[in-house]
KOLDO-647947 format. One line per 2 residues: number of its first residue (from 0); for each residue x, y negated, z of N, C-alpha, C. Coordinates in Angstrom, 2 decimals, always signed. Layout:
NUM) X:Y:Z:X:Y:Z:X:Y:Z  ... $
//
This chain:
0) -17.07:-16.03:-8.99:-15.72:-15.68:-8.51:-15.22:-14.42:-9.21  -13.94:-14.42:-9.57:-13.33:-13.28:-10.24:-13.45:-12.02:-9.38 $
2) -13.93:-10.93:-9.98:-14.12:-9.66:-9.29:-13.40:-8.53:-10.03  -13.05:-7.44:-9.32:-12.34:-6.34:-9.98:-13.28:-5.35:-10.65 $
4) -12.72:-4.56:-11.56:-13.42:-3.44:-12.17:-12.92:-2.15:-11.54  -13.83:-1.21:-11.30:-13.47:+0.08:-10.71:-13.31:+1.11:-11.82 $
6) -12.19:+1.87:-11.75:-11.96:+2.94:-12.70:-11.32:+4.10:-11.95  -11.11:+5.22:-12.63:-10.56:+6.41:-12.00:-9.53:+7.07:-12.92 $
8) -8.64:+7.83:-12.31:-7.68:+8.63:-13.05:-7.65:+10.02:-12.44  -7.56:+11.05:-13.28:-7.46:+12.43:-12.80:-5.99:+12.73:-12.46 $
10) -5.78:+13.27:-11.27:-4.42:+13.55:-10.78:-4.32:+15.02:-10.36  -3.22:+15.68:-10.71:-3.07:+17.08:-10.30:-2.59:+17.20:-8.86 $
12) -3.00:+18.26:-8.20:-2.42:+18.66:-6.92:-2.28:+20.19:-6.94  -1.57:+20.79:-5.99:-1.26:+22.21:-6.08:-2.48:+23.13:-6.18 $
14) -3.65:+22.66:-5.76:-4.83:+23.52:-5.78:-5.85:+23.10:-6.84  -5.47:+22.18:-7.71:-6.40:+21.74:-8.74:-6.13:+20.31:-9.13 $
16) -7.18:+19.49:-9.09:-7.00:+18.08:-9.40:-8.02:+17.25:-8.62  -7.75:+15.98:-8.52:-8.64:+15.05:-7.83:-8.69:+13.75:-8.61 $
18) -9.71:+12.96:-8.34:-9.83:+11.66:-8.99:-9.36:+10.57:-8.01  -8.47:+9.72:-8.49:-8.05:+8.56:-7.71:-8.70:+7.32:-8.30 $
20) -9.34:+6.55:-7.44:-9.96:+5.30:-7.87:-8.93:+4.18:-7.88  -9.15:+3.22:-8.77:-8.31:+2.02:-8.74:-9.12:+0.81:-9.20 $
22) -8.75:-0.32:-8.64:-9.43:-1.58:-8.91:-8.54:-2.43:-9.81  -9.10:-2.88:-10.94:-8.32:-3.64:-11.92:-8.79:-5.08:-11.97 $
24) -7.80:-5.97:-11.99:-8.05:-7.40:-12.07:-7.37:-7.94:-13.32  -7.97:-8.98:-13.91:-7.30:-9.67:-15.00:-7.54:-9.05:-16.35 $
26) -6.56:-9.19:-17.23:-6.66:-8.78:-18.62:-6.36:-7.28:-18.74  -7.34:-6.46:-19.13:-7.09:-5.01:-19.20:-6.11:-4.62:-20.29 $
28) -5.78:-5.54:-21.18:-4.83:-5.24:-22.26:-3.46:-5.86:-22.03  -3.28:-6.54:-20.90:-2.02:-7.24:-20.64:-0.86:-6.24:-20.53 $
30) +0.28:-6.62:-21.10:+1.48:-5.79:-21.02:+2.20:-5.96:-19.70  +1.90:-7.03:-18.98:+2.49:-7.27:-17.66:+1.55:-6.73:-16.59 $
32) +2.06:-5.82:-15.75:+1.22:-5.14:-14.76:+1.86:-5.26:-13.38  +1.03:-5.59:-12.39:+1.44:-5.55:-10.99:+0.59:-4.48:-10.30 $
34) +1.24:-3.50:-9.67:+0.55:-2.47:-8.91:+0.67:-2.81:-7.43  -0.46:-2.83:-6.72:-0.48:-3.14:-5.29:-1.00:-1.93:-4.53 $
36) -0.20:-1.41:-3.60:-0.56:-0.16:-2.91:-0.59:-0.41:-1.40  -1.66:+0.03:-0.79:-1.99:-0.28:+0.61:-1.31:+0.64:+1.62 $
38) -1.60:+0.40:+2.89:-1.04:+1.17:+3.99:-1.82:+2.42:+4.32  -1.38:+3.13:+5.35:-1.82:+4.48:+5.69:-3.34:+4.66:+5.74 $
40) -4.04:+3.82:+6.48:-5.48:+4.01:+6.67:-6.32:+2.97:+5.92  -5.71:+2.25:+4.99:-6.40:+1.15:+4.32:-6.87:+1.57:+2.93 $
42) -7.16:+0.62:+2.05:-7.63:+0.90:+0.70:-7.35:-0.32:-0.19  -7.58:-0.13:-1.49:-7.11:-1.11:-2.48:-7.73:-2.48:-2.39 $
44) -8.91:-2.61:-1.81:-9.55:-3.92:-1.74:-8.87:-4.85:-0.73  -7.91:-4.34:+0.02:-7.11:-5.21:+0.90:-6.42:-6.31:+0.10 $
46) -6.19:-6.07:-1.19:-5.40:-7.00:-2.01:-6.27:-7.96:-2.82  -7.55:-8.05:-2.52:-8.44:-8.89:-3.32:-7.91:-10.31:-3.47 $
48) -7.52:-10.92:-2.37:-7.11:-12.33:-2.42:-5.79:-12.49:-3.16  -4.86:-11.59:-2.93:-3.59:-11.66:-3.64:-3.79:-11.42:-5.13 $
50) -4.55:-10.39:-5.49:-4.76:-10.06:-6.90:-5.44:-11.21:-7.63  -6.46:-11.77:-7.02:-7.18:-12.88:-7.65:-6.24:-14.06:-7.88 $
52) -5.42:-14.37:-6.88:-4.50:-15.51:-6.99:-3.46:-15.27:-8.08  -2.92:-14.04:-8.16:-1.91:-13.75:-9.18:-2.48:-13.90:-10.58 $
54) -3.67:-13.38:-10.80:-4.30:-13.47:-12.12:-4.57:-14.93:-12.48  -5.06:-15.69:-11.51:-5.40:-17.08:-11.79:-4.17:-17.96:-12.01 $
56) -3.06:-17.63:-11.37:-1.87:-18.46:-11.46:-0.94:-18.08:-12.61  -1.06:-16.87:-13.09:-0.13:-16.41:-14.12:-0.33:-17.21:-15.41 $
58) +0.77:-17.60:-16.01:+0.71:-18.32:-17.28:+0.67:-17.36:-18.46  +0.83:-16.07:-18.19:+0.75:-15.04:-19.23:-0.35:-14.06:-18.86 $
60) -0.90:-13.32:-19.83:-1.89:-12.29:-19.51:-1.32:-11.32:-18.47  -2.14:-10.96:-17.49:-1.67:-10.14:-16.37:-2.75:-9.16:-15.96 $
62) -2.33:-7.92:-15.69:-3.19:-6.91:-15.06:-2.68:-6.69:-13.64  -3.56:-6.71:-12.66:-3.22:-6.33:-11.30:-4.06:-5.11:-10.96 $
64) -3.42:-4.02:-10.56:-4.09:-2.75:-10.33:-3.88:-2.33:-8.88  -4.98:-2.08:-8.18:-4.93:-1.78:-6.74:-5.61:-0.43:-6.48 $
66) -4.87:+0.66:-6.43:-5.49:+1.97:-6.23:-5.96:+2.19:-4.79  -7.00:+3.00:-4.66:-7.35:+3.62:-3.39:-6.58:+4.93:-3.35 $
68) -5.54:+5.01:-2.53:-4.74:+6.23:-2.47:-5.65:+7.40:-2.08  -5.35:+8.58:-2.57:-6.18:+9.77:-2.34:-6.62:+9.89:-0.89 $
70) -7.91:+10.19:-0.71:-8.46:+10.33:+0.63:-9.01:+9.05:+1.21  -8.84:+7.94:+0.47:-9.29:+6.64:+0.97:-10.29:+6.03:+0.00 $
72) -11.15:+5.16:+0.53:-12.04:+4.37:-0.31:-12.84:+5.22:-1.28  -12.78:+4.85:-2.56:-13.59:+5.51:-3.59:-12.90:+6.74:-4.19 $
74) -11.71:+7.09:-3.70:-10.98:+8.24:-4.23:-11.46:+9.54:-3.60  -11.22:+10.65:-4.32:-11.54:+11.97:-3.78:-10.68:+12.29:-2.56 $
76) -11.23:+13.12:-1.70:-10.46:+13.68:-0.59:-9.73:+14.92:-1.08  -8.52:+15.15:-0.56:-7.74:+16.32:-0.96:-8.20:+17.55:-0.17 $
78) -8.04:+18.74:-0.74:-8.59:+19.94:-0.09:-7.83:+20.37:+1.16  -6.58:+19.95:+1.29:-5.73:+20.36:+2.42:-5.05:+19.12:+3.00 $
80) -5.13:+18.96:+4.31:-4.56:+17.78:+4.95:-3.07:+17.65:+4.73  -2.37:+18.76:+4.59:-0.91:+18.72:+4.41:-0.50:+18.05:+3.12 $
82) -1.42:+17.89:+2.16:-1.09:+17.24:+0.89:-1.00:+15.73:+1.02  -1.49:+15.17:+2.11:-1.48:+13.72:+2.27:-0.08:+13.24:+2.67 $
84) +0.82:+13.26:+1.69:+2.20:+12.84:+1.91:+2.72:+12.10:+0.69  +3.83:+11.40:+0.87:+4.35:+10.51:-0.17:+4.61:+11.22:-1.50 $
86) +5.16:+12.44:-1.54:+5.37:+13.07:-2.85:+4.09:+13.19:-3.67  +2.97:+13.56:-3.04:+1.70:+13.64:-3.76:+1.25:+12.26:-4.21 $
88) +1.39:+11.29:-3.33:+0.98:+9.93:-3.67:+1.80:+9.38:-4.85  +3.09:+9.64:-4.84:+3.94:+9.17:-5.94:+3.55:+9.84:-7.25 $
90) +3.24:+11.13:-7.19:+2.78:+11.84:-8.38:+1.49:+11.22:-8.92  +0.59:+10.85:-8.01:-0.66:+10.22:-8.42:-0.40:+8.88:-9.11 $
92) +0.57:+8.13:-8.60:+0.88:+6.83:-9.20:+1.47:+6.99:-10.61  +2.23:+8.05:-10.82:+2.74:+8.30:-12.17:+1.59:+8.61:-13.13 $
94) +0.59:+9.37:-12.63:-0.58:+9.65:-13.46:-1.33:+8.36:-13.78  -1.47:+7.50:-12.79:-2.13:+6.21:-12.98:-1.39:+5.36:-14.02 $
96) -0.08:+5.24:-13.87:+0.69:+4.43:-14.80:+0.64:+5.02:-16.21  +0.63:+6.34:-16.31:+0.52:+6.97:-17.62:-0.81:+6.62:-18.29 $
98) -1.89:+6.64:-17.52:-3.20:+6.31:-18.10:-3.26:+4.84:-18.49  -2.73:+3.96:-17.65:-2.72:+2.54:-17.98:-1.91:+2.27:-19.24 $
100) -0.76:+2.93:-19.33:+0.14:+2.72:-20.47:-0.49:+3.22:-21.77  -1.24:+4.32:-21.68:-1.92:+4.84:-22.87:-3.00:+3.88:-23.34 $
102) -3.71:+3.28:-22.39:-4.79:+2.35:-22.74:-4.25:+1.04:-23.30  -3.15:+0.57:-22.75:-2.53:-0.69:-23.20:-1.08:-0.65:-22.77 $
104) -0.13:-0.58:-23.71:+1.29:-0.40:-23.37:+1.81:-1.42:-22.35  +2.55:-0.90:-21.37:+3.12:-1.72:-20.31:+4.57:-2.04:-20.66 $
106) +4.92:-3.32:-20.68:+6.31:-3.70:-20.94:+6.98:-4.28:-19.70  +6.19:-4.71:-18.72:+6.76:-5.30:-17.50:+5.95:-4.79:-16.31 $
108) +6.65:-4.17:-15.35:+5.99:-3.53:-14.22:+6.56:-4.04:-12.91  +5.68:-4.55:-12.05:+6.05:-4.99:-10.70:+5.22:-4.21:-9.69 $
110) +5.69:-4.22:-8.43:+5.04:-3.39:-7.40:+4.99:-4.16:-6.09  +3.83:-4.13:-5.44:+3.66:-4.65:-4.09:+3.20:-3.50:-3.21 $
112) +3.95:-3.20:-2.16:+3.59:-2.08:-1.30:+3.60:-2.47:+0.16  +2.46:-2.28:+0.82:+2.37:-2.52:+2.26:+2.57:-1.21:+3.00 $
114) +3.56:-1.16:+3.88:+3.80:+0.02:+4.72:+3.89:+1.28:+3.86  +2.93:+2.20:+3.95:+2.97:+3.42:+3.15:+3.10:+3.11:+1.66 $
116) +2.42:+2.06:+1.22:+2.52:+1.67:-0.19:+3.92:+1.25:-0.58  +4.68:+0.70:+0.38:+6.07:+0.37:+0.12:+6.94:+1.61:+0.02 $
118) +6.66:+2.61:+0.86:+7.40:+3.87:+0.77:+7.18:+4.52:-0.60  +5.93:+4.51:-1.06:+5.63:+5.05:-2.38:+6.38:+4.25:-3.45 $
120) +6.40:+2.93:-3.29:+7.11:+2.08:-4.24:+8.60:+2.37:-4.29  +9.20:+2.63:-3.14:+10.63:+2.97:-3.12:+10.88:+4.27:-3.86 $
122) +10.02:+5.26:-3.65:+10.19:+6.56:-4.30:+10.03:+6.42:-5.81  +9.05:+5.63:-6.25:+8.83:+5.43:-7.68:+9.96:+4.62:-8.31 $
124) +10.47:+3.63:-7.57:+11.49:+2.73:-8.12:+12.90:+3.30:-8.04  +13.15:+4.17:-7.07:+14.51:+4.58:-6.77:+14.91:+5.96:-7.24 $
126) +14.16:+6.52:-8.19:+14.50:+7.83:-8.74:+14.66:+7.72:-10.26  +15.86:+7.55:-10.74:+16.09:+7.47:-12.19:+15.56:+8.72:-12.88 $
128) +14.96:+8.52:-14.02:+14.47:+9.66:-14.79:+12.99:+9.92:-14.64  +12.32:+9.24:-13.71:+10.88:+9.42:-13.62:+10.21:+8.87:-14.88 $
130) +9.11:+9.49:-15.30:+8.45:+9.06:-16.55:+7.62:+7.79:-16.37  +8.30:+6.68:-16.09:+7.63:+5.40:-15.96:+7.50:+4.73:-17.32 $
132) +6.40:+4.01:-17.58:+6.29:+3.29:-18.85:+7.30:+2.15:-18.95  +7.71:+1.61:-17.81:+8.75:+0.58:-17.75:+9.36:+0.66:-16.36 $
134) +10.65:+0.35:-16.25:+11.28:+0.33:-14.94:+10.66:-0.76:-14.08  +10.54:-0.50:-12.78:+10.00:-1.52:-11.88:+10.97:-2.70:-11.86 $
136) +10.45:-3.88:-12.18:+11.26:-5.09:-12.30:+11.40:-5.79:-10.95  +10.30:-6.02:-10.27:+10.29:-6.68:-8.97:+9.46:-5.86:-8.00 $
138) +10.00:-5.68:-6.80:+9.40:-4.81:-5.80:+9.24:-5.59:-4.50  +8.01:-5.68:-4.00:+7.74:-6.30:-2.70:+7.51:-5.19:-1.69 $
140) +8.33:-5.16:-0.66:+8.18:-4.20:+0.44:+7.63:-4.96:+1.64  +6.38:-4.70:+1.96:+5.70:-5.43:+3.03:+5.83:-4.67:+4.34 $
142) +6.81:-5.09:+5.15:+7.03:-4.57:+6.49:+7.29:-3.06:+6.52  +8.20:-2.63:+5.65:+8.57:-1.23:+5.64:+9.95:-1.09:+5.01 $
144) +10.66:-0.06:+5.43:+11.97:+0.24:+4.87:+12.26:+1.72:+4.99  +13.47:+2.14:+4.64:+13.81:+3.57:+4.72:+13.76:+4.12:+6.14 $
146) +14.00:+3.27:+7.13:+13.97:+3.70:+8.53:+12.74:+3.11:+9.20  +11.95:+3.98:+9.82:+10.74:+3.57:+10.54:+10.93:+3.96:+11.99 $
148) +10.69:+3.03:+12.90:+10.93:+3.31:+14.31:+10.04:+4.46:+14.78  +10.62:+5.34:+15.59:+9.88:+6.50:+16.09:+8.71:+6.06:+16.97 $
150) +8.86:+4.97:+17.69:+7.77:+4.47:+18.53:+6.56:+4.10:+17.68  +6.81:+3.52:+16.50:+5.70:+3.18:+15.61:+5.02:+4.43:+15.07 $
152) +5.82:+5.46:+14.76:+5.25:+6.73:+14.30:+4.36:+7.33:+15.38  +4.83:+7.31:+16.62:+4.04:+7.85:+17.73:+2.72:+7.10:+17.89 $
154) +2.74:+5.80:+17.64:+1.50:+5.02:+17.71:+0.53:+5.47:+16.61  +1.06:+5.68:+15.39:+0.22:+6.14:+14.30:-0.36:+7.52:+14.59 $
156) +0.42:+8.36:+15.27:-0.06:+9.69:+15.60:-1.28:+9.65:+16.51  -1.42:+8.57:+17.25:-2.54:+8.44:+18.18:-3.84:+8.03:+17.50 $
158) -3.75:+7.23:+16.42:-4.98:+6.69:+15.85:-5.32:+7.17:+14.44  -4.34:+7.59:+13.66:-4.61:+7.94:+12.25:-5.58:+9.11:+12.16 $
160) -6.69:+8.89:+11.49:-7.68:+9.94:+11.29:-8.62:+10.14:+12.46  -8.50:+9.33:+13.49:-9.36:+9.49:+14.67:-10.28:+8.28:+14.78 $
162) -11.51:+8.48:+14.40:-12.49:+7.40:+14.44:-13.87:+8.02:+14.62  -14.85:+7.18:+14.90:-16.19:+7.69:+15.15:-17.24:+6.96:+14.35 $
164) -18.43:+6.88:+14.93:-19.57:+6.23:+14.31:-19.76:+4.86:+14.95  -20.13:+3.90:+14.13:-20.37:+2.54:+14.63:-21.78:+2.12:+14.24 $
166) -22.36:+1.27:+15.06:-23.74:+0.86:+14.83:-23.89:+0.10:+13.52  -22.90:-0.72:+13.21:-22.98:-1.54:+12.00:-21.58:-2.02:+11.63 $
168) -21.51:-2.80:+10.56:-20.23:-3.30:+10.07:-19.53:-4.15:+11.13  -20.27:-4.98:+11.83:-19.66:-5.86:+12.83:-18.95:-5.06:+13.91 $
170) -19.58:-3.98:+14.37:-18.97:-3.15:+15.41:-17.73:-2.44:+14.88  -17.81:-1.94:+13.65:-16.66:-1.28:+13.04:-15.52:-2.26:+12.84 $
172) -15.83:-3.48:+12.38:-14.80:-4.49:+12.18:-14.11:-4.84:+13.49  -14.88:-4.94:+14.56:-14.29:-5.24:+15.87:-13.37:-4.12:+16.33 $
174) -13.78:-2.87:+16.09:-12.95:-1.73:+16.48:-11.65:-1.71:+15.68  -11.74:-1.98:+14.38:-10.54:-2.01:+13.55:-9.63:-3.17:+13.95 $
176) -10.23:-4.28:+14.32:-9.42:-5.43:+14.71:-8.63:-5.12:+15.98  -9.24:-4.40:+16.90:-8.55:-4.06:+18.15:-7.33:-3.18:+17.89 $
178) -7.38:-2.38:+16.81:-6.26:-1.52:+16.45:-5.25:-2.23:+15.56  -5.58:-3.43:+15.11:-4.78:-4.09:+14.07:-4.26:-5.45:+14.50 $
180) -3.91:-5.57:+15.77:-3.43:-6.86:+16.26:-2.15:-7.28:+15.56  -1.38:-6.32:+15.07:-0.15:-6.64:+14.35:-0.38:-7.37:+13.05 $
182) -1.62:-7.30:+12.53:-1.91:-7.99:+11.27:-1.81:-9.50:+11.41  -1.81:-9.99:+12.65:-1.70:-11.42:+12.87:-3.05:-12.11:+12.81 $
184) -3.04:-13.44:+12.86:-4.29:-14.20:+12.87:-4.96:-14.22:+11.50  -6.05:-13.47:+11.38:-6.84:-13.43:+10.14:-8.20:-14.05:+10.45 $
186) -8.64:-15.04:+9.68:-9.94:-15.67:+9.93:-11.07:-14.63:+9.98  -12.07:-14.90:+10.80:-13.16:-13.94:+11.00:-13.85:-13.56:+9.69 $
188) -14.08:-14.54:+8.81:-14.79:-14.23:+7.57:-13.95:-13.35:+6.64  -12.64:-13.59:+6.65:-11.75:-12.76:+5.83:-11.70:-11.34:+6.39 $
190) -11.60:-11.23:+7.71:-11.54:-9.90:+8.33:-12.82:-9.11:+8.08  -13.97:-9.78:+8.17:-15.24:-9.10:+7.94:-15.34:-8.62:+6.50 $
192) -14.87:-9.44:+5.57:-14.89:-9.04:+4.17:-13.97:-7.86:+3.92  -12.76:-7.91:+4.47:-11.84:-6.78:+4.34:-12.45:-5.52:+4.94 $
194) -13.09:-5.67:+6.08:-13.67:-4.51:+6.79:-14.85:-3.92:+6.02  -15.55:-4.73:+5.23:-16.71:-4.23:+4.50:-16.33:-3.14:+3.51 $
196) -15.09:-3.15:+3.04:-14.63:-2.13:+2.09:-14.05:-0.92:+2.82  -13.97:-1.01:+4.13:-13.37:+0.06:+4.93:-14.39:+1.02:+5.53 $
198) -15.68:+0.79:+5.30:-16.71:+1.61:+5.93:-17.63:+2.23:+4.88  -18.30:+3.29:+5.27:-19.33:+3.91:+4.45:-20.54:+4.20:+5.34 $
200) -21.71:+4.14:+4.74:-22.95:+4.39:+5.48:-23.09:+5.87:+5.81  -23.70:+6.15:+6.97:-24.00:+7.51:+7.37:-25.48:+7.80:+7.12 $
202) -25.83:+9.03:+6.72:-27.24:+9.36:+6.45:-28.14:+9.12:+7.65  -27.60:+9.37:+8.84:-28.41:+9.23:+10.05:-28.44:+7.81:+10.58 $
204) -27.80:+6.88:+9.86:-27.74:+5.49:+10.29:-26.38:+5.14:+10.84  -26.06:+3.86:+10.79:-24.76:+3.41:+11.24:-23.72:+3.60:+10.15 $
206) -22.46:+3.35:+10.49:-21.37:+3.46:+9.53:-20.18:+4.18:+10.17  -19.29:+4.64:+9.32:-18.02:+5.21:+9.78:-16.94:+4.74:+8.82 $
208) -15.69:+5.02:+9.16:-14.60:+4.55:+8.31:-14.53:+5.38:+7.02  -14.06:+4.72:+5.97:-14.13:+5.30:+4.63:-12.81:+5.95:+4.25 $
210) -12.35:+6.90:+5.07:-11.19:+7.69:+4.67:-11.25:+9.06:+5.34  -10.54:+10.00:+4.76:-10.53:+11.38:+5.24:-9.76:+11.47:+6.55 $
212) -10.39:+11.96:+7.63:-9.64:+12.09:+8.90:-8.38:+12.94:+8.76  -8.34:+13.82:+7.77:-7.19:+14.72:+7.60:-5.92:+14.00:+7.19 $
214) -6.00:+12.70:+6.81:-4.76:+12.00:+6.47:-3.84:+11.89:+7.68  -4.39:+12.04:+8.88:-3.58:+11.96:+10.08:-2.81:+13.24:+10.39 $
216) -3.16:+14.35:+9.74:-2.53:+15.63:+10.07:-1.02:+15.64:+9.81  -0.54:+15.22:+8.63:+0.92:+15.21:+8.43:+1.64:+14.25:+9.37 $
218) +0.98:+13.16:+9.75:+1.61:+12.21:+10.67:+1.80:+12.87:+12.03  +0.78:+13.56:+12.52:+0.88:+14.20:+13.84:+1.81:+15.41:+13.82 $
220) +2.02:+15.99:+12.63:+2.93:+17.13:+12.53:+4.40:+16.69:+12.47  +4.63:+15.42:+12.26:+6.00:+14.92:+12.10:+6.74:+14.96:+13.43 $
222) +7.98:+15.43:+13.40:+8.84:+15.43:+14.58:+9.93:+14.39:+14.41  +10.57:+14.05:+15.52:+11.66:+13.07:+15.47:+12.79:+13.57:+14.57 $
224) +13.05:+14.87:+14.59:+14.12:+15.44:+13.77:+13.78:+15.35:+12.28  +12.53:+15.66:+11.95:+12.10:+15.59:+10.56:+12.10:+14.14:+10.06 $
226) +11.71:+13.22:+10.94:+11.71:+11.81:+10.57:+13.13:+11.33:+10.28  +14.08:+11.80:+11.06:+15.47:+11.40:+10.86:+16.01:+11.94:+9.54 $
228) +15.64:+13.17:+9.19:+16.06:+13.74:+7.91:+15.43:+12.98:+6.75  +14.16:+12.62:+6.90:+13.49:+11.85:+5.86:+14.10:+10.47:+5.69 $
230) +14.57:+9.89:+6.80:+15.21:+8.58:+6.74:+16.47:+8.62:+5.89  +17.28:+9.64:+6.05:+18.51:+9.75:+5.25:+18.18:+9.85:+3.77 $
232) +17.12:+10.60:+3.44:+16.71:+10.74:+2.04:+16.22:+9.41:+1.48  +15.44:+8.68:+2.27:+14.90:+7.40:+1.80:+16.00:+6.36:+1.61 $
234) +17.02:+6.38:+2.46:+18.13:+5.44:+2.24:+18.82:+5.73:+0.90  +18.97:+7.01:+0.57:+19.61:+7.33:-0.71:+18.74:+6.88:-1.88 $
236) +17.41:+6.97:-1.72:+16.50:+6.48:-2.75:+16.59:+4.96:-2.83  +16.58:+4.30:-1.68:+16.64:+2.84:-1.65:+17.90:+2.33:-2.35 $
238) +19.01:+3.00:-2.12:+20.27:+2.56:-2.70:+20.29:+2.64:-4.22  +19.37:+3.41:-4.80:+19.32:+3.54:-6.26:+18.35:+2.57:-6.92 $
240) +17.63:+1.79:-6.13:+16.65:+0.87:-6.70:+17.37:-0.22:-7.49  +16.92:-0.45:-8.71:+17.50:-1.47:-9.58:+16.64:-2.74:-9.62 $
242) +15.44:-2.67:-9.09:+14.53:-3.82:-9.11:+15.03:-4.92:-8.17  +14.59:-6.14:-8.44:+14.74:-7.21:-7.45:+13.76:-6.92:-6.31 $
244) +14.23:-7.03:-5.08:+13.41:-6.65:-3.94:+13.19:-7.84:-3.01  +11.92:-8.09:-2.69:+11.54:-9.04:-1.66:+11.05:-8.24:-0.48 $
246) +11.70:-8.39:+0.66:+11.34:-7.68:+1.87:+10.62:-8.63:+2.82  +9.36:-8.32:+3.12:+8.58:-9.11:+4.07:+8.62:-8.40:+5.41 $
248) +8.88:-9.16:+6.48:+8.85:-8.56:+7.82:+8.04:-9.45:+8.77  +7.06:-8.84:+9.43:+6.41:-9.53:+10.53:+7.41:-9.62:+11.67 $
250) +7.63:-10.81:+12.17:+8.70:-11.02:+13.15:+8.51:-10.17:+14.41  +7.26:-9.78:+14.70:+6.97:-8.96:+15.88:+6.77:-7.49:+15.52 $
252) +7.17:-7.08:+14.32:+6.93:-5.71:+13.85:+7.63:-4.69:+14.73  +6.90:-3.63:+15.07:+7.49:-2.51:+15.81:+7.82:-1.36:+14.87 $
254) +7.55:-1.52:+13.58:+7.83:-0.46:+12.61:+9.12:-0.73:+11.84  +9.25:-1.94:+11.32:+10.48:-2.34:+10.61:+11.33:-3.14:+11.58 $
256) +12.35:-2.51:+12.12:+13.19:-3.16:+13.12:+14.13:-4.16:+12.47  +14.55:-5.20:+13.21:+15.47:-6.20:+12.65:+16.74:-5.59:+12.07 $
258) +17.27:-4.58:+12.73:+18.52:-3.96:+12.24:+18.32:-3.29:+10.89  +17.16:-2.66:+10.68:+16.87:-2.04:+9.39:+16.72:-3.09:+8.31 $
260) +15.96:-4.14:+8.62:+15.76:-5.21:+7.64:+17.10:-5.83:+7.23  +17.97:-6.07:+8.21:+19.28:-6.64:+7.90:+20.09:-5.70:+7.03 $
262) +20.07:-4.41:+7.33:+20.81:-3.43:+6.53:+20.30:-3.43:+5.08  +19.01:-3.62:+4.90:+18.43:-3.61:+3.56:+18.87:-4.81:+2.72 $
264) +19.28:-5.88:+3.37:+19.78:-7.04:+2.63:+21.22:-6.87:+2.18  +21.92:-5.87:+2.74:+23.34:-5.73:+2.46:+23.73:-4.51:+1.66 $
266) +22.77:-3.69:+1.27:+23.10:-2.49:+0.51:+22.03:-2.24:-0.55  +22.32:-1.34:-1.48:+21.37:-1.04:-2.54:+21.00:-2.29:-3.32 $
268) +19.72:-2.58:-3.45:+19.29:-3.75:-4.23:+19.47:-5.07:-3.50  +19.96:-5.03:-2.26:+20.20:-6.24:-1.47:+18.94:-7.12:-1.43 $
270) +17.96:-6.64:-0.71:+16.67:-7.31:-0.64:+16.80:-8.72:-0.10  +15.94:-9.59:-0.59:+15.79:-10.92:-0.01:+14.77:-10.82:+1.11 $
272) +15.15:-11.22:+2.30:+14.31:-11.04:+3.49:+13.57:-12.33:+3.84  +12.26:-12.18:+4.05:+11.42:-13.27:+4.55:+10.72:-12.76:+5.80 $
274) +10.83:-13.48:+6.91:+10.18:-13.09:+8.15:+9.10:-14.11:+8.51  +7.96:-13.60:+8.98:+6.85:-14.45:+9.35:+6.56:-14.34:+10.84 $
276) +6.55:-15.46:+11.51:+6.34:-15.50:+12.96:+4.88:-15.24:+13.31  +4.68:-14.71:+14.52:+3.33:-14.49:+15.02:+2.61:-13.31:+14.40 $
278) +3.35:-12.46:+13.69:+2.77:-11.30:+13.01:+3.64:-10.08:+13.30  +2.98:-8.94:+13.45:+3.69:-7.68:+13.63:+3.57:-6.83:+12.38 $
280) +3.10:-5.60:+12.57:+2.91:-4.68:+11.44:+1.43:-4.55:+11.13  +1.03:-4.98:+9.95:+1.83:-5.56:+8.87:+1.07:-6.77:+8.36 $
282) +1.77:-7.77:+7.83:+1.08:-8.92:+7.27:+0.02:-8.51:+6.25  -1.13:-9.17:+6.28:-2.24:-8.80:+5.40:-2.09:-9.35:+3.99 $
284) -1.19:-10.31:+3.79:-1.01:-10.94:+2.49:-2.30:-11.62:+2.00  -3.03:-12.18:+2.97:-4.28:-12.87:+2.64:-4.19:-14.38:+2.88 $
286) -3.29:-14.85:+3.71:-3.18:-16.28:+3.99:-2.57:-17.00:+2.79  -3.01:-18.22:+2.52:-2.48:-18.96:+1.36:-0.96:-19.06:+1.36 $
288) -0.35:-19.27:+2.52:+1.10:-19.40:+2.56:+1.79:-18.06:+2.28  +1.16:-16.95:+2.65:+1.71:-15.64:+2.33:+1.61:-15.37:+0.83 $
290) +0.45:-15.66:+0.27:+0.23:-15.46:-1.16:+1.21:-16.31:-1.97  +1.50:-17.51:-1.50:+2.41:-18.41:-2.21:+3.79:-17.78:-2.35 $
292) +4.27:-17.14:-1.29:+5.60:-16.51:-1.32:+5.63:-15.39:-2.35  +4.60:-14.55:-2.37:+4.59:-13.44:-3.31:+4.38:-13.91:-4.74 $
294) +3.51:-14.89:-4.95:+3.29:-15.41:-6.30:+4.56:-16.03:-6.86  +5.29:-16.73:-6.02:+6.54:-17.34:-6.48:+7.54:-16.27:-6.91 $
296) +7.59:-15.17:-6.16:+8.53:-14.10:-6.47:+8.11:-13.32:-7.72  +6.82:-13.03:-7.84:+6.35:-12.18:-8.91:+6.13:-12.89:-10.24 $
298) +5.79:-14.17:-10.19:+5.38:-14.87:-11.40:+6.43:-15.81:-11.96  +7.48:-16.09:-11.21:+8.47:-17.06:-11.70:+9.21:-16.51:-12.91 $
//
């Protein structure tokens, strides 16, 4: 079965630099690149099934690159919790794209972003003048937009960065599943495989989650007033996006409200909206029918 290669890129931050890990699928010399970026507490291996399907279905050479955003998975942890915010993440993605472009020139760039990864994608796509190797051509926003409901933020404030020790992978997977009911119906074997990349072994035995607890600090520091100011800024960024946009919404999502999704179809890049029943925040993009929608959009 097709498997990814692990690589790293050095990224600057205000106190030095850190290494960000990324998983590469397909042809390492392909000029066509799809970048897939995960949500707040997740990591790049969430996209294994989507990445494998895109590479196998593409009629042209294709690279699919799935980073572990700083503080997650195989990437370094940042020295200060306050750095875990979208501006730093976007800067890291520019460093990643620069390294990829140096190794093999990029002529076509697409982006898939789930939740936080979608916010990063909007920032990268919607700011003219950024040093991108190529403008983002097609952008998938998975259950996220410029406006995020305050109730969803409050929920994230309760769980982000707060986890403990588990006896084994099965116990950790069950705990993560209890927090992830919005992901919808995911087969047990798929969930266990996804969870296997979310944990690390402890020296004293057992496992814990594979991300820096400090990623929750900026989320808990966020106020309703600051969130509202950030929303206005993100709408202005969204309105400048030139890429074709596919907006995925879990029909039961408490983060991307119906009114926001509708507004996104009528302004800026005028996203094409697809809603999936029986799912909240956020679709895992692992089901065959979900992958089919994204493959059709990205590869046609």
